[in-house]
Structures are given as structure tokens and as C-alpha cells.
DSSP file (Angstrom, degrees, kcal/mol; ACC not computed):
  #  RESIDUE AA STRUCTURE BP1 BP2  ACC     N-H-->O    O-->H-N    N-H-->O    O-->H-N    TCO  KAPPA ALPHA  PHI   PSI    X-CA   Y-CA   Z-CA
    1    1 A X              0   0    0      0, 0.0    14,-3.2     0, 0.0     2,-0.6   0.000 360.0 360.0 360.0 138.8   12.3   11.2   15.9
    2    2 A X  E     -Ab  14 166A   0    163,-3.7   165,-2.8    12,-0.2     2,-0.5  -0.953 360.0-172.6-113.7 109.6   15.0   13.8   16.5
    3    3 A X  E     -A   13   0A   0     10,-2.8    10,-2.5    -2,-0.6     3,-0.1  -0.912  23.5-122.5-111.7 124.6   16.5   14.7   13.1
    4    4 A X  E     -A   12   0A   0     -2,-0.5     8,-0.3     8,-0.2     2,-0.2  -0.330  32.4-108.4 -61.9 140.1   19.6   17.0   13.0
    5    5 A X        -     0   0    0      6,-2.8     6,-0.2     3,-0.6     3,-0.2  -0.490  13.6-143.1 -70.2 136.2   19.2   20.1   11.0
    6    6 A X  S    S+     0   0    0      1,-0.2     3,-0.2    -2,-0.2    -1,-0.1   0.714 102.2  49.6 -71.0 -17.8   21.1   20.2    7.7
    7    7 A X  S    S+     0   0    0      1,-0.3     2,-0.3     2,-0.0    -1,-0.2   0.710 122.7  22.6 -91.7 -22.5   21.8   23.9    8.3
    8    8 A X    >   -     0   0    0     -3,-0.2     3,-1.9     3,-0.2    -3,-0.6  -0.904  61.1-154.9-149.5 113.0   23.0   23.7   11.8
    9    9 A X  T 3  S+     0   0    0     -2,-0.3    21,-0.1     1,-0.3    -3,-0.1   0.574  96.7  57.6 -68.3  -6.5   24.5   20.5   13.4
   10   10 A X  T 3  S+     0   0    0     19,-0.1    15,-2.8    15,-0.1     2,-0.3   0.293 100.9  67.3-104.2   8.2   23.6   21.8   16.9
   11   11 A X  E <   + C   0  24A   0     -3,-1.9    -6,-2.8    13,-0.2     2,-0.3  -0.865  60.1 179.0-124.6 160.4   19.9   22.1   16.1
   12   12 A X  E     -AC   4  23A   0     11,-2.3    11,-2.1    -2,-0.3     2,-0.5  -0.948  28.8-121.1-150.9 168.0   17.2   19.5   15.3
   13   13 A X  E     -AC   3  22A   0    -10,-2.5   -10,-2.8    -2,-0.3     2,-0.5  -0.987  25.7-153.2-113.9 129.3   13.6   18.9   14.5
   14   14 A X  E     -AC   2  21A   0      7,-3.1     7,-2.5    -2,-0.5     2,-0.4  -0.896  12.2-171.9-103.0 126.2   11.7   16.7   16.9
   15   15 A X  E     + C   0  20A   0    -14,-3.2     2,-0.3    -2,-0.5     5,-0.2  -0.978  13.3 168.3-121.0 132.6    8.7   14.8   15.4
   16   16 A X  E >   - C   0  19A   0      3,-2.1     3,-2.1    -2,-0.4     2,-0.1  -0.880  68.6 -53.1-141.4 105.7    6.3   12.8   17.5
   17   17 A X  T 3  S-     0   0    0     -2,-0.3    -1,-0.1     1,-0.3     0, 0.0  -0.439 124.0 -16.5  58.5-131.8    3.1   11.7   15.7
   18   18 A X  T 3  S+     0   0    0     -2,-0.1    -1,-0.3    -3,-0.1     2,-0.2   0.555 118.5  99.4 -79.9  -5.7    1.6   14.9   14.1
   19   19 A X  E <   -C   16   0A   0     -3,-2.1    -3,-2.1   134,-0.0     2,-0.3  -0.562  48.0-178.4 -85.6 145.4    3.7   17.2   16.4
   20   20 A X  E     +C   15   0A   0     -5,-0.2     2,-0.3    -2,-0.2    -5,-0.2  -0.981   5.7 171.1-145.4 129.9    6.9   18.9   15.1
   21   21 A X  E     -C   14   0A   0     -7,-2.5    -7,-3.1    -2,-0.3     2,-0.2  -0.958  33.0-115.9-138.1 152.3    9.2   21.2   17.1
   22   22 A X  E     -C   13   0A   0     -2,-0.3   125,-0.5    -9,-0.2     2,-0.3  -0.586  40.9-177.2 -78.6 153.5   12.6   22.9   16.8
   23   23 A X  E     -C   12   0A   0    -11,-2.1   -11,-2.3    -2,-0.2     2,-0.3  -0.981  26.2-121.5-150.3 159.4   15.2   21.7   19.4
   24   24 A X  E     -CD  11 145A   0    121,-2.5   121,-2.1    -2,-0.3   -13,-0.2  -0.801  27.0-161.3 -98.6 145.6   18.7   22.3   20.6
   25   25 A X        -     0   0    0    -15,-2.8   115,-2.3    -2,-0.3   118,-0.2  -0.594  36.2 -62.6-114.6-179.4   21.3   19.5   20.5
   26   26 A X  B >   -j  140   0B   0      3,-0.3     3,-2.1   116,-0.3    15,-0.2  -0.262  41.1-118.3 -66.6 151.4   24.6   19.0   22.4
   27   27 A X  T 3  S+     0   0    0    113,-2.4    13,-0.2     1,-0.3    -1,-0.1   0.666 116.0  57.6 -63.7 -17.2   27.5   21.3   21.8
   28   28 A X  T 3  S-     0   0    0     11,-2.8    -1,-0.3     1,-0.4    12,-0.3   0.269 108.0-129.9 -95.1   9.8   29.5   18.3   20.5
   29   29 A X    <   -     0   0    0     -3,-2.1    12,-3.0    10,-0.4     2,-0.5  -0.393  49.5 -37.4  76.3-157.2   26.9   17.6   17.8
   30   30 A X  E     -k   41   0C   0     10,-0.2     2,-0.4   -21,-0.1    12,-0.2  -0.915  65.3-178.0-107.3 129.8   25.5   14.1   17.3
   31   31 A X  E     -k   42   0C   0     10,-2.0    12,-2.6    -2,-0.5     3,-0.3  -0.977  31.9-152.7-133.1 142.7   27.8   11.1   17.9
   32   32 A X  S    S+     0   0    0     -2,-0.4     2,-0.9     1,-0.2    -1,-0.1   0.863  98.5  50.4 -74.5 -39.1   27.5    7.4   17.6
   33   33 A X  S    S-     0   0    0      9,-0.0    -1,-0.2     2,-0.0     2,-0.2  -0.726  82.7-168.9-105.4  82.6   30.2    6.8   20.2
   34   34 A X        -     0   0    0     -2,-0.9     2,-0.3    -3,-0.3     7,-0.0  -0.460   3.8-172.1 -72.1 138.4   29.2    9.0   23.1
   35   35 A X    >   -     0   0    0     -2,-0.2     3,-1.9    91,-0.0     5,-0.3  -0.965  36.0 -88.0-130.6 150.4   31.7    9.6   25.9
   36   36 A X  T 3  S+     0   0    0     87,-2.5    42,-0.0    -2,-0.3    88,-0.0  -0.328 111.9   9.9 -55.6 128.1   31.2   11.4   29.3
   37   37 A X  T 3  S+     0   0    0    104,-0.2    -1,-0.3    89,-0.1   105,-0.0   0.423  90.2 114.2  84.8  -0.6   31.9   15.1   29.0
   38   38 A X  S <  S-     0   0    0     -3,-1.9    -2,-0.1     2,-0.1     3,-0.1   0.609  75.3-132.8 -80.1  -9.2   32.0   15.3   25.1
   39   39 A X        +     0   0    0    102,-0.4   -11,-2.8    -4,-0.3   -10,-0.4   0.600  58.1 139.4  72.6  10.5   28.9   17.4   25.0
   40   40 A X        -     0   0    0     -5,-0.3     2,-0.5   -12,-0.3    -1,-0.2  -0.596  55.7-128.8 -91.5 148.7   27.4   15.2   22.2
   41   41 A X  E     -k   30   0C   0    -12,-3.0   -10,-2.0   -15,-0.2     2,-0.2  -0.838  38.2-116.2 -87.2 127.4   23.9   14.1   21.8
   42   42 A X  E     -k   31   0C   0     -2,-0.5     2,-0.4   100,-0.4   -10,-0.2  -0.437  19.1-132.7 -71.7 136.1   24.0   10.3   21.3
   43   43 A X        +     0   0    0    -12,-2.6     2,-0.3    -2,-0.2   124,-0.2  -0.701  65.7  54.1 -81.5 134.0   22.8    8.9   18.0
   44   44 A X  E    S-E  166   0A   0    122,-1.7   122,-2.8    -2,-0.4     2,-0.5  -0.916  90.7 -38.1 142.7-167.6   20.5    5.9   18.5
   45   45 A X  E     +E  165   0A   0     -2,-0.3     2,-0.4   120,-0.2   120,-0.2  -0.836  47.8 174.7-100.2 130.2   17.3    4.7   20.1
   46   46 A X  E     -E  164   0A   0    118,-2.6   118,-3.3    -2,-0.5     2,-0.1  -0.975  17.7-147.6-137.2 120.4   16.5    5.9   23.7
   47   47 A X  E     -E  163   0A   0     -2,-0.4    67,-2.7    67,-0.3     2,-0.6  -0.487  30.9-101.1 -82.2 158.6   13.2    5.0   25.4
   48   48 A X  E     +F  113   0A   0    114,-2.3   113,-2.6   111,-0.3    65,-0.2  -0.710  42.0 176.4 -77.7 119.2   11.6    7.4   27.9
   49   49 A X  E     -     0   0A   0     63,-3.0     2,-0.3    -2,-0.6    -1,-0.2   0.860  55.2 -43.9 -93.9 -42.9   12.5    6.0   31.3
   50   50 A X  E     -F  112   0A   0     62,-1.1    62,-2.8    15,-0.1    -1,-0.3  -0.896  52.4-132.4-167.0-170.0   11.0    8.5   33.7
   51   51 A X  E     -Fg 111  67A   0     15,-0.7    17,-2.2    60,-0.3     2,-0.3  -0.984   9.0-164.1-156.8 164.9   10.6   12.2   34.3
   52   52 A X  E     -Fg 110  68A   0     58,-1.9    58,-2.6    15,-0.3     2,-0.3  -0.967   4.0-161.7-147.8 164.2   10.9   14.9   36.9
   53   53 A X  E     -Fg 109  69A   0     15,-2.6    17,-2.8    -2,-0.3     2,-0.5  -0.982  29.5-105.3-145.5 154.6    9.9   18.5   37.5
   54   54 A X  E     - g   0  70A   0     54,-1.4     4,-0.4    -2,-0.3     3,-0.2  -0.695  22.7-157.8 -77.7 128.5   10.8   21.4   39.6
   55   55 A X  S    S+     0   0    0     15,-1.3    -1,-0.1    -2,-0.5    16,-0.1   0.638  87.3  53.0 -80.7 -14.2    8.2   21.9   42.3
   56   56 A X  S    S+     0   0    0     14,-0.3    -1,-0.2     3,-0.0     3,-0.1   0.621 106.6  45.2 -99.2 -11.9    9.2   25.5   42.9
   57   57 A X  S    S+     0   0    0     -3,-0.2     2,-0.2     1,-0.2    -2,-0.1   0.923 106.4   8.2 -98.3 -75.5    9.0   27.0   39.4
   58   58 A X  S    S-     0   0    0     -4,-0.4    -1,-0.2     1,-0.2     3,-0.1  -0.520  83.5 -77.4-110.0 172.8    6.1   26.3   37.1
   59   59 A X        -     0   0    0     -2,-0.2     2,-0.3     1,-0.1    -1,-0.2  -0.163  61.0 -83.3 -62.8 161.1    2.7   24.5   37.4
   60   60 A X        -     0   0    0     -5,-0.1     2,-0.6     1,-0.1    -1,-0.1  -0.521  45.6-133.5 -66.6 131.5    2.5   20.8   37.4
   61   61 A X        -     0   0    0     -2,-0.3     2,-0.3    -3,-0.1     6,-0.2  -0.780  14.2-127.0 -91.4 122.6    2.5   19.5   33.9
   62   62 A X        +     0   0    0     -2,-0.6     2,-0.3     4,-0.1     4,-0.1  -0.545  47.6 153.6 -68.3 128.8   -0.2   16.9   33.1
   63   63 A X        -     0   0    0     -2,-0.3    93,-0.2     1,-0.1     4,-0.2  -0.990  57.2-130.4-156.7 144.0    1.6   13.9   31.5
   64   64 A X  S    S+     0   0    0     91,-0.7     2,-0.6    94,-0.5    96,-0.2   0.729  98.4  78.7 -65.0 -20.8    1.2   10.2   31.1
   65   65 A X  S    S-     0   0    0     90,-0.5     2,-0.4    93,-0.4   -15,-0.1  -0.806  96.0-119.9 -87.8 123.5    4.8   10.0   32.3
   66   66 A X        -     0   0    0     -2,-0.6     2,-0.9     1,-0.1   -15,-0.7  -0.498  25.4-152.4 -64.7 117.5    4.9   10.4   36.1
   67   67 A X  E     -g   51   0A   0     -2,-0.4   -15,-0.3    -6,-0.2     2,-0.2  -0.830   9.9-144.1 -98.0 104.9    7.0   13.6   36.7
   68   68 A X  E     -g   52   0A   0    -17,-2.2   -15,-2.6    -2,-0.9     2,-0.4  -0.466  17.4-120.8 -68.4 134.3    8.6   13.2   40.1
   69   69 A X  E     -g   53   0A   0    -17,-0.2     2,-0.3    -2,-0.2   -15,-0.2  -0.646  31.8-159.7 -77.6 125.2    8.9   16.5   42.0
   70   70 A X  E     -g   54   0A   0    -17,-2.8   -15,-1.3    -2,-0.4   -14,-0.3  -0.742   9.1-173.1-107.3 157.4   12.5   17.3   42.8
   71   71 A X    >   -     0   0    0     -2,-0.3     3,-1.8   -17,-0.1    30,-0.2  -0.588  47.6 -66.4-132.0-166.5   13.9   19.7   45.4
   72   72 A X  T 3  S+     0   0    0      1,-0.3    29,-0.1    -2,-0.2    28,-0.1   0.699 125.8  56.0 -62.1 -22.5   17.2   21.2   46.6
   73   73 A X  T 3  S+     0   0    0     17,-0.1    18,-3.3    26,-0.1     2,-0.4   0.312  86.3 101.1 -95.5   9.1   18.6   17.8   47.8
   74   74 A X  E <   +L   90   0D   0     -3,-1.8    26,-2.2    16,-0.2    27,-0.6  -0.805  42.7 152.3-101.1 135.3   18.2   16.1   44.4
   75   75 A X  E     -LM  89  99D   0     14,-2.7    14,-2.3    -2,-0.4     2,-0.4  -0.817  37.2-123.7-143.7-177.3   21.1   15.6   42.0
   76   76 A X  E     -LM  88  98D   0     22,-2.2    22,-2.5    12,-0.3     2,-0.3  -0.979  26.6-126.6-139.3 122.4   22.4   13.3   39.2
   77   77 A X  E     + M   0  97D   0     10,-2.5     9,-2.1     7,-0.4    10,-0.4  -0.521  29.5 170.7 -73.8 127.2   25.7   11.5   39.5
   78   78 A X        +     0   0    0     18,-1.7     2,-0.8    -2,-0.3    19,-0.2   0.045  41.0 115.9-121.9  23.6   28.0   12.0   36.5
   79   79 A X    >   -     0   0    0     17,-0.7     3,-2.0     1,-0.1     6,-0.2  -0.837  53.4-156.4 -95.4 104.5   31.2   10.4   38.0
   80   80 A X  T 3  S+     0   0    0     -2,-0.8    -1,-0.1     1,-0.3     5,-0.1   0.780  90.0  52.8 -54.0 -31.9   32.0    7.3   35.8
   81   81 A X  T 3  S+     0   0    0     41,-0.1    -1,-0.3    -3,-0.1     2,-0.2   0.595  91.5  93.8 -81.6  -9.6   33.9    5.6   38.6
   82   82 A X  S X  S-     0   0    0     -3,-2.0     3,-1.6     1,-0.1    -5,-0.0  -0.559  78.7-128.5 -86.8 147.9   31.1    5.9   41.2
   83   83 A X  T 3  S+     0   0    0      1,-0.3    -1,-0.1    -2,-0.2    -3,-0.0   0.699 109.4  55.7 -65.5 -20.1   28.5    3.2   41.8
   84   84 A X  T >  S+     0   0    0     -5,-0.1     3,-1.1     3,-0.1    -7,-0.4   0.189  77.4 151.2 -96.6  15.2   25.7    5.7   41.4
   85   85 A X  T <  S+     0   0    0     -3,-1.6    -7,-0.2     1,-0.3     3,-0.1  -0.192  71.3   6.6 -51.9 134.1   26.9    6.8   37.9
   86   86 A X  T 3  S+     0   0    0     -9,-2.1     2,-0.3     1,-0.2    -1,-0.3   0.868 110.1 111.5  57.4  42.0   24.0    8.0   35.7
   87   87 A X  S <  S-     0   0    0     -3,-1.1   -10,-2.5   -10,-0.4    -1,-0.2  -0.960  76.6 -97.0-137.6 156.0   21.5    7.8   38.6
   88   88 A X  E     -L   76   0D   0     -2,-0.3     2,-0.3   -12,-0.2   -12,-0.3  -0.521  48.2-174.8 -67.5 140.1   19.5   10.2   40.7
   89   89 A X  E     -L   75   0D   0    -14,-2.3   -14,-2.7    -2,-0.2     2,-0.4  -0.893  25.7-112.9-134.4 163.4   21.3   10.9   44.0
   90   90 A X  E     -L   74   0D   0     -2,-0.3     2,-0.3   -16,-0.2   -16,-0.2  -0.844  48.9 -93.4 -99.0 137.3   20.6   12.8   47.2
   91   91 A X  S    S+     0   0    0    -18,-3.3     2,-0.2    -2,-0.4     3,-0.0  -0.690 101.2  57.0 -94.8 149.3   22.7   15.9   48.0
   92   92 A X  S    S+     0   0    0     -2,-0.3     2,-0.4   -18,-0.0    -2,-0.1   0.489  76.2 169.2 -70.4 150.1   25.1   16.6   49.5
   93   93 A X        -     0   0    0     -2,-0.2     4,-0.1     2,-0.1    -2,-0.1  -0.994  30.7-149.3-139.1 125.3   27.0   14.0   47.4
   94   94 A X  S    S+     0   0    0     -2,-0.4    -1,-0.1     2,-0.1     3,-0.1   0.846  75.1  71.1 -68.0 -37.5   30.8   13.7   47.4
   95   95 A X  S    S-     0   0    0      1,-0.2    -2,-0.1   -16,-0.1   -16,-0.0  -0.253 104.3 -71.2 -77.6 168.2   31.3   12.5   43.8
   96   96 A X        +     0   0    0    -19,-0.1   -18,-1.7   -18,-0.1   -17,-0.7  -0.313  69.8 153.7 -58.9 136.9   30.8   14.7   40.7
   97   97 A X  E     -M   77   0D   0    -20,-0.3     2,-0.4   -19,-0.2   -20,-0.2  -0.967  42.0-117.3-158.4 169.0   27.1   15.4   40.1
   98   98 A X  E     -M   76   0D   0    -22,-2.5   -22,-2.2    -2,-0.3     2,-0.4  -0.913  29.1-125.9-112.5 142.1   24.6   17.8   38.6
   99   99 A X  E     -M   75   0D   0     -2,-0.4   -24,-0.2   -24,-0.2   -27,-0.1  -0.776  11.1-153.1 -89.0 131.9   22.0   19.6   40.8
  100  100 A X  S    S+     0   0    0    -26,-2.2     2,-0.6    -2,-0.4   -25,-0.1   0.691  80.0  71.7 -83.6 -18.3   18.5   19.1   39.5
  101  101 A X  S    S-     0   0    0    -27,-0.6     2,-0.3   -30,-0.2    -2,-0.1  -0.886  72.1-178.0 -95.7 122.8   17.1   22.4   40.9
  102  102 A X        -     0   0    0     -2,-0.6    -2,-0.0     2,-0.3   -30,-0.0  -0.811  39.6-128.7-121.8 158.4   18.5   25.2   38.8
  103  103 A X  S    S+     0   0    0     -2,-0.3     2,-0.1     2,-0.0    -1,-0.1   0.732  97.9  59.4 -77.7 -22.1   18.3   28.9   38.9
  104  104 A X  S    S-     0   0    0      1,-0.0     3,-0.3    -3,-0.0    -2,-0.3  -0.347  97.9-108.6 -93.2-175.9   17.3   28.9   35.2
  105  105 A X  S >  S+     0   0    0      1,-0.2     3,-2.0    -2,-0.1     4,-0.3   0.326  83.2 110.1 -96.8   7.2   14.2   27.1   33.8
  106  106 A X  T 3  S+     0   0    0      1,-0.3    26,-2.1     2,-0.1     3,-0.3   0.835  86.2  35.5 -58.0 -36.5   16.0   24.2   32.0
  107  107 A X  T 3  S+     0   0    0     -3,-0.3    -1,-0.3     1,-0.2   -53,-0.3   0.031  77.1 114.8-107.3  27.0   14.9   21.5   34.4
  108  108 A X  S <  S+     0   0    0     -3,-2.0   -54,-1.4     1,-0.3     2,-0.3   0.853  97.7   7.4 -62.5 -32.6   11.4   22.8   35.1
  109  109 A X  E    S+F   53   0A   0     -3,-0.3    23,-0.4    -4,-0.3     2,-0.4  -0.958  81.9 179.1-147.9 133.6   10.2   19.6   33.3
  110  110 A X  E     -F   52   0A   0    -58,-2.6   -58,-1.9    -2,-0.3     2,-0.5  -0.996  22.4-152.7-142.2 139.2   12.4   16.8   32.2
  111  111 A X  E     -FH  51 130A   0     19,-2.5    19,-2.2    -2,-0.4     2,-0.6  -0.961  22.5-139.0-106.6 128.8   12.1   13.4   30.5
  112  112 A X  E     -FH  50 129A   0    -62,-2.8   -63,-3.0    -2,-0.5   -62,-1.1  -0.791  20.0-151.5 -88.1 122.6   14.9   11.0   31.4
  113  113 A X  E     -F   48   0A   0     15,-2.1     2,-2.5    -2,-0.6    15,-0.3  -0.721  21.9-112.8 -98.7 147.3   16.0    9.1   28.3
  114  114 A X        +     0   0    0    -67,-2.7     2,-0.7    -2,-0.3   -67,-0.3  -0.385  62.3 140.0 -79.2  64.0   17.5    5.6   28.4
  115  115 A X  S    S-     0   0    0     -2,-2.5    13,-0.3    13,-0.3    12,-0.1  -0.945  89.5 -24.7-104.9 115.1   21.0    6.4   27.3
  116  116 A X  S    S+     0   0    0     -2,-0.7     5,-0.2     3,-0.1    -1,-0.2   0.813 116.4 108.9  55.7  32.4   23.4    4.3   29.3
  117  117 A X  S    S+     0   0    0      2,-0.1     3,-0.4     3,-0.1    -3,-0.1   0.874  75.2  31.1-104.4 -62.2   20.8    4.1   32.0
  118  118 A X  S    S+     0   0    0      1,-0.3     2,-0.5     2,-0.0    -4,-0.0   0.842 135.5  29.9 -71.4 -32.0   19.3    0.6   32.2
  119  119 A X  S    S-     0   0    0     -5,-0.1    -1,-0.3     2,-0.0     2,-0.2  -0.836  90.8-160.7-127.1  91.3   22.6   -1.0   31.1
  120  120 A X        -     0   0    0     -2,-0.5     2,-0.4    -3,-0.4    -3,-0.1  -0.496  14.9-174.4 -83.2 141.4   25.4    1.3   32.3
  121  121 A X    >   -     0   0    0     -2,-0.2     3,-2.0     4,-0.2     4,-0.2  -0.999  38.3-104.9-127.7 128.4   28.9    1.4   31.0
  122  122 A X  T 3  S+     0   0    0     -2,-0.4   -41,-0.1     1,-0.3   -42,-0.1  -0.253 101.4   7.6 -55.6 128.6   31.4    3.6   32.8
  123  123 A X  T 3  S+     0   0    0    -88,-0.1   -87,-2.5     1,-0.1    -1,-0.3   0.489  90.2 115.7  82.3   3.4   32.2    6.8   30.7
  124  124 A X  S <  S-     0   0    0     -3,-2.0    -2,-0.1   -89,-0.3   -90,-0.1   0.463  87.4 -82.4 -85.4   0.3   29.5    6.3   28.0
  125  125 A X        -     0   0    0     -4,-0.2     2,-0.3    -9,-0.1    -1,-0.2  -0.047  44.1-144.1 112.6 146.2   27.7    9.4   29.1
  126  126 A X        +     0   0    0      1,-0.2     3,-0.1   -91,-0.1   -89,-0.1  -0.910  64.8  31.4-139.9 165.3   25.1   10.4   31.7
  127  127 A X        +     0   0    0     -2,-0.3     2,-1.0     1,-0.2    -1,-0.2   0.900  59.4 173.1  55.4  50.3   22.1   12.6   32.3
  128  128 A X        +     0   0    0    -15,-0.3   -15,-2.1   -13,-0.3   -13,-0.3  -0.809  19.0 163.4 -90.1 107.1   20.7   12.5   28.7
  129  129 A X  E     -H  112   0A   0     -2,-1.0    15,-2.2   -17,-0.2     2,-0.5  -0.680  45.9-128.9-117.7 165.2   17.5   14.3   29.1
  130  130 A X  E     +Hi 111 144A   0    -19,-2.2   -19,-2.5    -2,-0.2     2,-0.2  -0.997  54.5 144.4-111.1 120.6   14.8   16.1   27.1
  131  131 A X  E     - i   0 145A   0     13,-1.9    15,-2.6    -2,-0.5     2,-0.2  -0.747  51.0 -53.2-146.2-172.7   14.3   19.4   28.8
  132  132 A X  E     - i   0 146A   0    -26,-2.1    15,-0.2   -23,-0.4     2,-0.1  -0.499  56.3-124.1 -74.8 138.2   13.6   23.1   28.3
  133  133 A X        -     0   0    0     13,-2.8    15,-0.2    -2,-0.2     2,-0.1  -0.458  17.6-115.5 -82.3 152.4   15.9   25.0   25.8
  134  134 A X    >   -     0   0    0      4,-0.5     3,-1.8     1,-0.2     4,-0.2  -0.402  55.7 -70.9 -73.8 162.1   17.9   28.0   26.6
  135  135 A X  G >  S+     0   0    0      1,-0.3     3,-0.7     2,-0.2    -1,-0.2  -0.312 124.4  15.5 -56.2 138.0   17.0   31.2   24.7
  136  136 A X  G 3  S-     0   0    0      1,-0.2    -1,-0.3    -3,-0.1    -2,-0.1   0.621 124.4 -82.3  72.2  14.1   17.9   31.0   21.0
  137  137 A X  G <   -     0   0    0     -3,-1.8  -112,-0.2     1,-0.1    -1,-0.2   0.900  64.0-167.8  56.4  43.9   18.3   27.2   21.3
  138  138 A X    <   -     0   0    0     -3,-0.7    -4,-0.5    -4,-0.2    -1,-0.1  -0.314  34.1 -86.5 -57.6 147.8   21.8   27.5   22.6
  139  139 A X        -     0   0    0      1,-0.1  -113,-0.2  -115,-0.1    -1,-0.1  -0.128  42.7-140.4 -60.3 154.6   23.5   24.0   22.6
  140  140 A X  B     -j   26   0B   0   -115,-2.3  -113,-2.4     3,-0.3  -112,-0.2  -0.288  29.7 -99.0 -99.9-172.5   23.1   21.6   25.5
  141  141 A X  S    S-     0   0    0   -115,-0.2  -102,-0.4    -2,-0.1  -104,-0.2   0.283  96.0 -52.8 -91.2   8.5   25.6   19.3   27.2
  142  142 A X  S    S+     0   0    0      1,-0.3  -100,-0.4  -103,-0.2  -116,-0.3   0.271 108.8 113.7 137.8  -6.0   24.2   16.4   25.2
  143  143 A X        -     0   0    0   -118,-0.2     2,-0.5  -102,-0.1    -3,-0.3  -0.229  68.5-113.4 -82.0 174.5   20.5   16.6   25.9
  144  144 A X  E     - i   0 130A   0    -15,-2.2   -13,-1.9  -119,-0.1     2,-0.4  -0.972  37.6-165.4-108.0 126.4   17.6   17.4   23.5
  145  145 A X  E     -Di  24 131A   0   -121,-2.1  -121,-2.5    -2,-0.5     2,-0.3  -0.956   9.3-176.2-126.4 133.1   16.0   20.7   24.5
  146  146 A X  E     - i   0 132A   0    -15,-2.6   -13,-2.8    -2,-0.4  -123,-0.1  -0.805  38.6 -88.5-119.3 157.6   12.7   22.2   23.4
  147  147 A X     >  -     0   0    0   -125,-0.5     4,-2.7    -2,-0.3     3,-0.4  -0.371  46.8-110.2 -58.8 148.8   10.9   25.5   24.1
  148  148 A X  H  > S+     0   0    0      1,-0.2     4,-2.5     2,-0.2     5,-0.2   0.900 117.9  49.3 -50.3 -49.5    8.8   25.3   27.2
  149  149 A X  H  > S+     0   0    0      1,-0.2     4,-1.8     2,-0.2    -1,-0.2   0.852 112.9  47.8 -64.3 -33.9    5.5   25.4   25.4
  150  150 A X  H  > S+     0   0    0     -3,-0.4     4,-2.2     2,-0.2    -1,-0.2   0.884 110.3  51.3 -74.0 -38.3    6.6   22.7   23.0
  151  151 A X  H  X S+     0   0    0     -4,-2.7     4,-2.8     2,-0.2    -2,-0.2   0.906 109.1  51.7 -63.6 -41.2    7.9   20.5   25.8
  152  152 A X  H  X S+     0   0    0     -4,-2.5     4,-1.2    -5,-0.2    -2,-0.2   0.912 109.3  49.9 -61.2 -43.3    4.5   20.8   27.5
  153  153 A X  H  < S+     0   0    0     -4,-1.8     4,-0.4     1,-0.2     3,-0.2   0.911 113.6  46.1 -60.6 -42.5    2.7   19.8   24.3
  154  154 A X  H >X S+     0   0    0     -4,-2.2     4,-2.5     1,-0.2     3,-1.6   0.904 106.9  57.5 -67.2 -42.2    4.9   16.8   24.0
  155  155 A X  H 3< S+     0   0    0     -4,-2.8   -91,-0.7     1,-0.3   -90,-0.5   0.783  98.2  62.6 -61.2 -26.4    4.6   15.8   27.7
  156  156 A X  T 3< S+     0   0    0     -4,-1.2    -1,-0.3    -3,-0.2    -2,-0.2   0.730 118.8  23.1 -70.5 -20.8    0.8   15.6   27.2
  157  157 A X  T <4 S+     0   0    0     -3,-1.6    -2,-0.2    -4,-0.4    -1,-0.2   0.635  97.6  94.9-121.8 -20.4    1.1   12.7   24.7
  158  158 A X     <  -     0   0    0     -4,-2.5   -94,-0.5   -93,-0.1   -93,-0.4  -0.473  56.1-158.8 -78.5 147.7    4.4   11.0   25.3
  159  159 A X    >   -     0   0    0     -2,-0.1     3,-2.2   -95,-0.1  -111,-0.3  -0.854  30.1 -86.1-125.6 158.4    4.5    7.9   27.5
  160  160 A X  T 3  S+     0   0    0     -2,-0.3  -111,-0.2     1,-0.3     3,-0.1  -0.431 118.3  27.5 -57.6 132.2    7.0    5.9   29.5
  161  161 A X  T 3  S+     0   0    0   -113,-2.6    -1,-0.3     1,-0.4  -112,-0.1   0.153  85.0 134.5  94.9 -18.5    8.6    3.4   27.1
  162  162 A X    <   -     0   0    0     -3,-2.2  -114,-2.3  -115,-0.1     2,-0.4  -0.384  56.6-121.2 -62.2 145.5    8.1    5.5   24.0
  163  163 A X  E     - E   0  47A   0   -116,-0.2     2,-0.6    -3,-0.1  -116,-0.3  -0.766  17.4-158.0 -99.9 132.8   11.2    5.6   21.9
  164  164 A X  E     - E   0  46A   0   -118,-3.3  -118,-2.6    -2,-0.4     2,-0.6  -0.940  13.9-160.5-103.6 121.6   13.2    8.7   20.9
  165  165 A X  E     - E   0  45A   0     -2,-0.6  -163,-3.7  -120,-0.2     2,-0.6  -0.922   2.1-160.8-108.2 119.6   15.3    8.1   17.8
  166  166 A X  E      bE   2  44A   0   -122,-2.8  -122,-1.7    -2,-0.6  -163,-0.2  -0.892 360.0 360.0-101.4 120.2   18.2   10.5   17.2
  167  167 A X              0   0    0   -165,-2.8  -164,-0.2    -2,-0.6    -1,-0.1   0.346 360.0 360.0-124.3 360.0   19.4   10.4   13.6
């Protein structure tokens, strides 16, 4: 469960079994009606669909979720009008997209959450991930972000299909 902090609407506590971690939320807070580009973390139930990791930064993280190694040619389409909307794509890619290899550590290990993924609707939001937080838990673009060490602890126990509930 991801529960928004009563003291800061851009922060949360993530609980999974006996584990509990601080987290960053989207710059747009938590919203029931998520839209592409609003910076909000969607309220609701999202299962873990898959994961990926940077092959160039940190060690391979042991996880029951297969973490696909990504490289310089991997991206994620965030163009609502494109057929590959909210899907992994190969770069170069003409439509609007996000690059999965970053100069910072945010995508060193990532869980892909089922927000507008298995059943896509144009403009309902894309690339909702659980990933590494910026220093000081700076807000995300809509994802849930944890400190590296906390994400590693979670990756050791979370499984594909486990549900993340944002309230």
C-alpha cells in the first residue's frame, strides 16, 4: 500500500508486508482522474507488470520479478496518439518518448506498474513506475520513488502480479 503523507501531499509511506518505506509521489499529488502530463500519481490498484534495470550502473538486483536489462536504445512512448503509447520502444523513435538510460540513478532498477498498461486509453497517463528517488524525495512525474536501499529490499520480495494500492 502507498499511503499519502498527511504532512506532505507529495510524499508517502509504502507498506509491503512487514516492510515500510518513505517515498516520493508525483508533483501533481495523487489523483483519481490521471491525465498524461499532469504529474500526478494515480489513485487506485496497479499490479506489478514487469521490471527493468540499467546494465551500466549498479549490480544486478536479485528479484522474483525479471528485471530486463536496458541500454541506450531503450525508451518508453508517452505520445497518446501513437500506437506504441505507454509501451517500451526502441530508439531512435520519432514520437514523444522517455529514454530509459539516464545520467542520474532514477532508473537503475524499475518496476513497471499496470496503470493504463494492459488496457490502454489515450491520454490517461504513461510510464507509471516504482523507481529510485531523487535526493530529499523530490517529486516525480507521477511515479512512486524510494531510496535505492529501500527499493532493493522491496525488489527481493515483490512479485509480478502483486498489487500496489495508492490511497
